[in-house]
C-alpha positions in Angstrom: -40.2 -36.6 13.9 -38.9 -33.7 15.9 -35.4 -33.6 17.8 -35.5 -32.7 21.3 -32.8 -31.5 23.6 -33.2 -31.5 27.3 -31.4 -29.3 29.5 -30.6 -29.1 33.2 -28.3 -26.4 35.0 -25.6 -27.8 37.1 -27.0 -26.2 40.3 -30.6 -28.0 39.8 -31.3 -29.8 43.0 -32.8 -33.0 41.2 -32.5 -35.3 38.4 -29.7 -37.0 36.4 -26.1 -36.4 36.6 -24.5 -37.7 33.5 -24.7 -37.3 29.6 -25.7 -38.9 26.4 -23.1 -41.8 26.9 -24.9 -43.2 30.1 -27.9 -45.4 29.5 -31.1 -44.3 30.7 -31.0 -46.6 33.7 -27.7 -45.3 34.7 -29.0 -41.9 34.5 -31.9 -42.9 36.7 -29.4 -44.3 39.1 -27.6 -41.2 39.4 -30.7 -38.8 40.0 -30.6 -36.6 43.2 -34.2 -37.4 43.9 -36.6 -38.4 41.3 -36.8 -40.6 38.2 -37.9 -37.5 36.0 -39.0 -37.4 32.3 -37.0 -40.5 31.1 -39.6 -41.0 28.4 -38.1 -38.1 26.5 -34.8 -40.1 26.0 -36.5 -43.6 25.9 -39.4 -42.7 23.7 -38.6 -39.5 21.8 -34.7 -40.1 21.6 -33.9 -37.0 23.0 -30.4 -35.7 24.1 -29.7 -34.7 27.8 -27.3 -31.9 28.6 -26.2 -30.4 31.9 -25.1 -26.9 31.3 -23.4 -24.1 33.6 -25.9 -22.6 35.9 -27.8 -19.6 34.6 -27.0 -17.0 37.5 -28.8 -14.2 35.8 -31.6 -12.3 37.8 -34.3 -14.1 36.0 -32.6 -17.3 36.3 -32.3 -17.1 40.2 -35.9 -15.6 40.5 -37.3 -18.7 38.8 -35.3 -20.9 40.9 -36.4 -19.4 44.3 -40.1 -19.2 43.0 -40.2 -23.0 42.9 -38.3 -23.7 46.3 -37.8 -20.7 48.4 -34.7 -19.5 49.8 -35.1 -20.5 53.3 -35.3 -24.0 52.0 -32.3 -23.8 49.3 -30.0 -20.8 49.6 -27.4 -19.9 46.9 -24.7 -21.4 48.7 -26.8 -24.7 48.7 -26.9 -24.4 44.9 -23.3 -24.1 44.6 -22.6 -27.0 46.8 -25.3 -29.1 44.5 -22.9 -28.3 41.6 -19.8 -29.9 43.1 -21.0 -32.7 45.5 -20.2 -36.1 44.2 -22.6 -39.0 44.9 -21.9 -42.7 44.0 -24.1 -44.6 41.6 -24.0 -48.4 40.6 -22.3 -47.7 37.3 -18.9 -48.9 35.9 -18.7 -45.2 34.0 -17.9 -42.5 36.4 -19.2 -44.3 39.7 -18.7 -41.1 41.7 -20.0 -37.8 39.9 -21.2 -34.6 40.4 -22.9 -32.0 38.0 -19.9 -30.1 37.2 -18.1 -33.2 36.0 -20.7 -32.7 32.9 -21.6 -29.3 32.7 -20.7 -27.5 29.6 -20.9 -23.8 28.3 -24.6 -23.7 26.6 -23.0 -21.6 23.9 -20.9 -24.7 22.9 -23.9 -27.0 22.1 -24.9 -27.1 18.3 -28.5 -25.8 19.0 -29.2 -26.0 15.4 -29.6 -29.7 15.4 -32.8 -29.5 17.4 -36.5 -28.6 16.9 -37.6 -28.4 20.5 -35.5 -27.5 23.6 -36.9 -28.3 26.9 -35.4 -26.5 29.8 -35.5 -27.1 33.4 -36.0 -23.6 34.7 -34.2 -21.0 32.9 -31.1 -23.1 32.1 -30.7 -21.8 28.6 -29.9 -18.2 28.7 -31.9 -15.8 26.6 -29.1 -14.7 24.8 -29.2 -18.2 23.1 -33.1 -18.2 23.0 -33.0 -15.2 20.9 -30.4 -16.3 18.6 -32.3 -19.4 17.6 -35.9 -18.5 16.8 -36.8 -21.6 14.8 -36.6 -23.6 17.9 -39.5 -24.3 20.1 -38.2 -23.0 23.4 -40.2 -24.9 26.3 -39.7 -24.5 30.1 -40.3 -27.0 32.7 -40.1 -25.5 36.0 -39.0 -27.4 38.9 -42.4 -27.5 40.8 -44.9 -26.9 38.0 -45.1 -23.0 38.9 -44.3 -20.6 36.0 -44.8 -16.9 35.3 -48.1 -15.5 33.4 -45.7 -13.6 31.3 -41.9 -14.3 30.1 -39.4 -13.5 27.5 -38.8 -15.9 24.7 -40.3 -18.9 26.1 -42.8 -20.3 23.7 -44.5 -22.7 26.2 -44.3 -23.9 29.7 -44.8 -27.5 30.9 -47.7 -28.0 33.4 -46.5 -31.4 35.2 -50.2 -32.5 34.8 -51.4 -35.5 32.7 -52.4 -34.9 29.3 -56.0 -35.9 28.9 -56.1 -34.3 25.4 -53.6 -33.8 22.6 -54.6 -30.1 22.5 -52.3 -27.9 24.3 -54.2 -24.7 26.1 -52.7 -21.1 26.9 -49.0 -21.7 25.9 -49.0 -24.9 28.1 -47.8 -28.3 27.3 -49.2 -30.9 29.6 -47.0 -33.2 30.6 -45.9 -34.8 33.7 -42.6 -34.6 35.4 -42.5 -38.2 35.6 -42.9 -38.8 31.9 -42.2 -42.7 31.7 -43.3 -45.4 29.2 -45.3 -48.4 30.2 -43.5 -51.3 31.9 -40.2 -49.4 31.8 -39.6 -49.6 35.6 -40.7 -53.3 35.8 -38.3 -54.3 32.8 -35.4 -52.2 34.0 -35.3 -52.9 37.7 -37.3 -56.1 38.6 -35.7 -59.1 40.5 -38.1 -61.7 39.0 -41.4 -62.0 37.1 -43.4 -62.7 40.2 -44.8 -59.7 41.9 -46.3 -59.8 45.5 -47.3 -57.4 48.4 -47.9 -53.7 48.9 -45.7 -50.7 48.4 -47.0 -47.9 50.4 -46.8 -44.5 48.8 -44.3 -42.2 50.7 -46.8 -39.6 51.5 -49.2 -41.9 53.1 -50.3 -41.5 56.7 -47.6 -40.0 58.8 -48.0 -41.9 61.8 -47.9 -45.6 60.8 -49.0 -46.6 64.4 -52.8 -45.6 63.5 -52.5 -48.0 60.8 -51.6 -51.1 62.8 -55.1 -52.6 62.5 -55.1 -52.3 58.7 -51.5 -53.8 58.4 -52.6 -56.9 60.2 -55.5 -57.3 57.7 -52.9 -56.9 54.8 -51.0 -59.6 56.5 -54.0 -61.8 56.9 -54.1 -61.4 52.9 -50.5 -62.7 52.8 -49.6 -59.0 51.5 -46.3 -57.8 52.8 -45.6 -54.0 53.1 -42.8 -52.3 51.4 -41.9 -48.7 52.4 -40.1 -46.0 50.5 -36.2 -46.0 50.1 -34.3 -42.9 49.8 -31.9 -44.9 47.6 -33.5 -44.5 44.2 -32.4 -47.9 42.7 -33.4 -49.9 45.7 -36.8 -48.0 45.8 -37.5 -49.0 42.1 -36.4 -52.5 42.8 -39.1 -52.7 45.5 -41.6 -50.8 43.3 -41.0 -53.5 40.5 -41.7 -56.4 42.7 -44.7 -55.1 44.5 -48.1 -56.4 43.2 -50.2 -53.3 44.7 -49.1 -49.3 45.1 -51.4 -48.1 47.6 -51.6 -44.4 49.1 -53.3 -44.1 52.5 -54.5 -40.5 52.8 -51.8 -38.1 53.8 -51.4 -34.9 51.7 -52.6 -35.0 48.0 -50.0 -35.4 45.3 -49.7 -34.4 41.7 -49.2 -38.1 41.0 -45.5 -38.6 39.7 -45.1 -41.6 42.3 -48.3 -43.2 40.7 -47.0 -43.0 37.2 -44.0 -44.7 38.4 -46.0 -47.4 39.9 -48.0 -47.9 36.7 -44.4 -48.2 34.8 -43.7 -50.8 37.4 -47.0 -52.9 36.5 -48.1 -52.3 40.1 -51.7 -51.8 40.4 -52.5 -48.1 42.0 -55.3 -47.9 44.7 -56.0 -44.5 46.3 -58.7 -42.4 47.9 -60.8 -40.0 45.2 -58.8 -36.8 47.2 -55.4 -38.2 47.0 -54.3 -37.1 43.6 -54.6 -33.9 41.6 -52.5 -34.4 38.5 -55.5 -35.0 36.1 -54.5 -38.7 35.8 -57.4 -40.8 34.6 -57.4 -43.9 37.0 -59.8 -46.9 36.3 -62.7 -46.1 38.6 -62.4 -49.6 40.5 -58.9 -48.3 41.7 -60.5 -45.6 44.0 -61.5 -46.9 47.7 -63.7 -44.7 50.1 -62.5 -46.0 53.4 -60.2 -48.8 54.9 -63.0 -51.4 54.3 -63.5 -50.5 51.1 -59.9 -51.0 50.2 -59.7 -54.4 51.9 -62.8 -55.7 50.3 -61.1 -54.7 46.8 -57.8 -56.5 47.5 -59.6 -59.7 48.5 -61.4 -59.6 45.1 -58.4 -59.0 43.1 -56.5 -61.8 45.0 -59.2 -64.1 44.0 -59.5 -62.8 40.3 -56.4 -62.6 38.6 -57.8 -62.0 35.0 -59.6 -58.8 36.5 -56.2 -57.6 37.9 -54.4 -58.2 34.6 -57.4 -56.1 32.9 -56.5 -53.4 35.3 -52.8 -53.5 34.8 -53.4 -53.3 31.0 -55.5 -50.2 31.5 -52.7 -48.7 33.3 -50.4 -49.2 30.5 -52.9 -47.6 28.2 -53.1 -44.5 30.4 -49.1 -44.4 29.9 -49.3 -45.0 26.0 -52.0 -42.3 25.8 -49.9 -39.9 27.8 -47.0 -40.5 25.7 -49.1 -39.9 22.4 -50.8 -36.8 23.6 -47.7 -35.4 24.7 -46.2 -36.2 21.2 -49.3 -34.5 19.4 -48.9 -31.3 21.6 -45.3 -30.7 20.8 -45.9 -31.5 17.2 -48.8 -29.0 16.9 -46.7 -26.5 19.2 -43.9 -26.7 16.7 -46.1 -26.3 13.7 -47.7 -23.3 15.1 -44.4 -21.7 16.1 -42.9 -22.0 12.6 -46.0 -20.8 11.0 -46.0 -17.7 13.2 -42.3 -17.1 12.6 -42.9 -17.0 8.7 -45.8 -14.7 9.2 -43.8 -12.3 11.3 -41.0 -12.3 8.6 -43.3 -11.1 6.2 -44.4 -8.3 8.3 -41.1 -7.3 9.5 -40.5 -6.3 5.8 -42.9 -3.2 6.2 -40.3 -2.0 8.7 -43.3 -0.3 10.6 -43.4 -0.3 14.4 -47.3 -0.2 15.2 -49.0 1.0 18.4 -49.5 -2.5 19.3 -45.8 -3.2 19.3 -45.1 -0.1 21.6 -47.8 -1.4 23.9 -46.3 -4.7 24.3 -42.9 -3.7 25.0 -43.7 -0.8 27.7 -47.3 -1.1 29.0 -48.2 -4.6 29.0 -45.7 -6.0 31.6 -47.2 -3.4 34.0 -50.8 -4.1 33.4 -50.3 -7.9 33.4 -48.4 -7.7 36.6 -51.0 -5.6 38.2 -53.8 -7.8 37.2 -52.0 -10.9 38.6 -51.5 -9.0 41.9 -55.1 -8.0 41.9 -56.5 -11.5 41.2 -54.3 -13.1 43.8 -55.5 -10.6 46.6 -59.1 -11.3 45.7 -58.9 -15.2 45.6 -60.0 -15.1 42.1 -60.1 -18.7 40.6 -58.8 -17.4 37.3 -55.2 -17.2 38.9 -54.1 -20.2 41.1 -51.4 -18.8 43.2 -50.0 -22.0 43.6 -49.4 -22.3 39.7 -49.0 -18.9 38.3 -46.3 -16.5 39.3 -45.9 -13.0 38.5 -44.3 -11.9 35.1 -40.6 -12.7 34.9 -39.1 -10.6 31.8 -35.5 -10.7 30.8 
């Protein structure tokens, strides 16, 4: 089995504030926004580090390619580093990223087979120094450059429907979470009831009053999203159904949280684009279809349990497919490294090497911009960025 280090830089606007001495549940309580890939710790036994912010040109560029400067400025990132928050923990109940951040040069990288870095948290000087490690970058919003320096793979944020990694991309959701983890960790009781309404559902609840009355007639109370993460997960763990009512399409992190909370996901066909294989029954085409399905489920508990078991299998398959992708990527990297060592013994620099170092970045960048301009489906501008070389 491989050993993973998961790295966040101090200025990153999301995820946990803590270190390996914290329990995974305390790390989730400390998160700035989302639950995140807690399965890396729970399932793979990964180590978590916060490191000093990488303020190199490339480090800042990848940051602002995820969230533009007009949303988060350089000053905002500095504020994130030192702003303390309170969490429900006996250990450091008030904490900020700078309380835990360390010099990346002081981490014993030789202990790890795989490093997963949020954005470019690990400087290129370290990535060069440890070629035996599989260097993997998880960008904040799933947008990554078509060419980079000393990154072996990028993480797509999409559900892995296959154990095969394509085009130097590991398919793994941002919310990488084990089955029943949210339910077992945050539940108030074994009994689940009511509906949790997905946060990106219809923006105007007044338009849904008639539908909400129908929910009420089924004795299904409605819970809404809370900004406080622990309260939010407790609501989710106590809710029987997790429903998205239109609104903007999402990649699916909230659905994976709901599956881990053993809440049945119900959605429209166009609500999720993150490749999650929902059970066919869980899709509804309109409000009448939704109510009909809820009425049936309320009377057929065995079928509801069958659907919940299917959701557990979706999360189990996610973990297994990600594991295999990492294993294969690491094996491929080590084989390639041995092959390169043999070639270097000749000490010859070929035309291919000269091309790669000088002309390839220019050609790749030009092709990217041209394909974006003509709206070619090969390059999805919401996913792929121009080259970021260091």
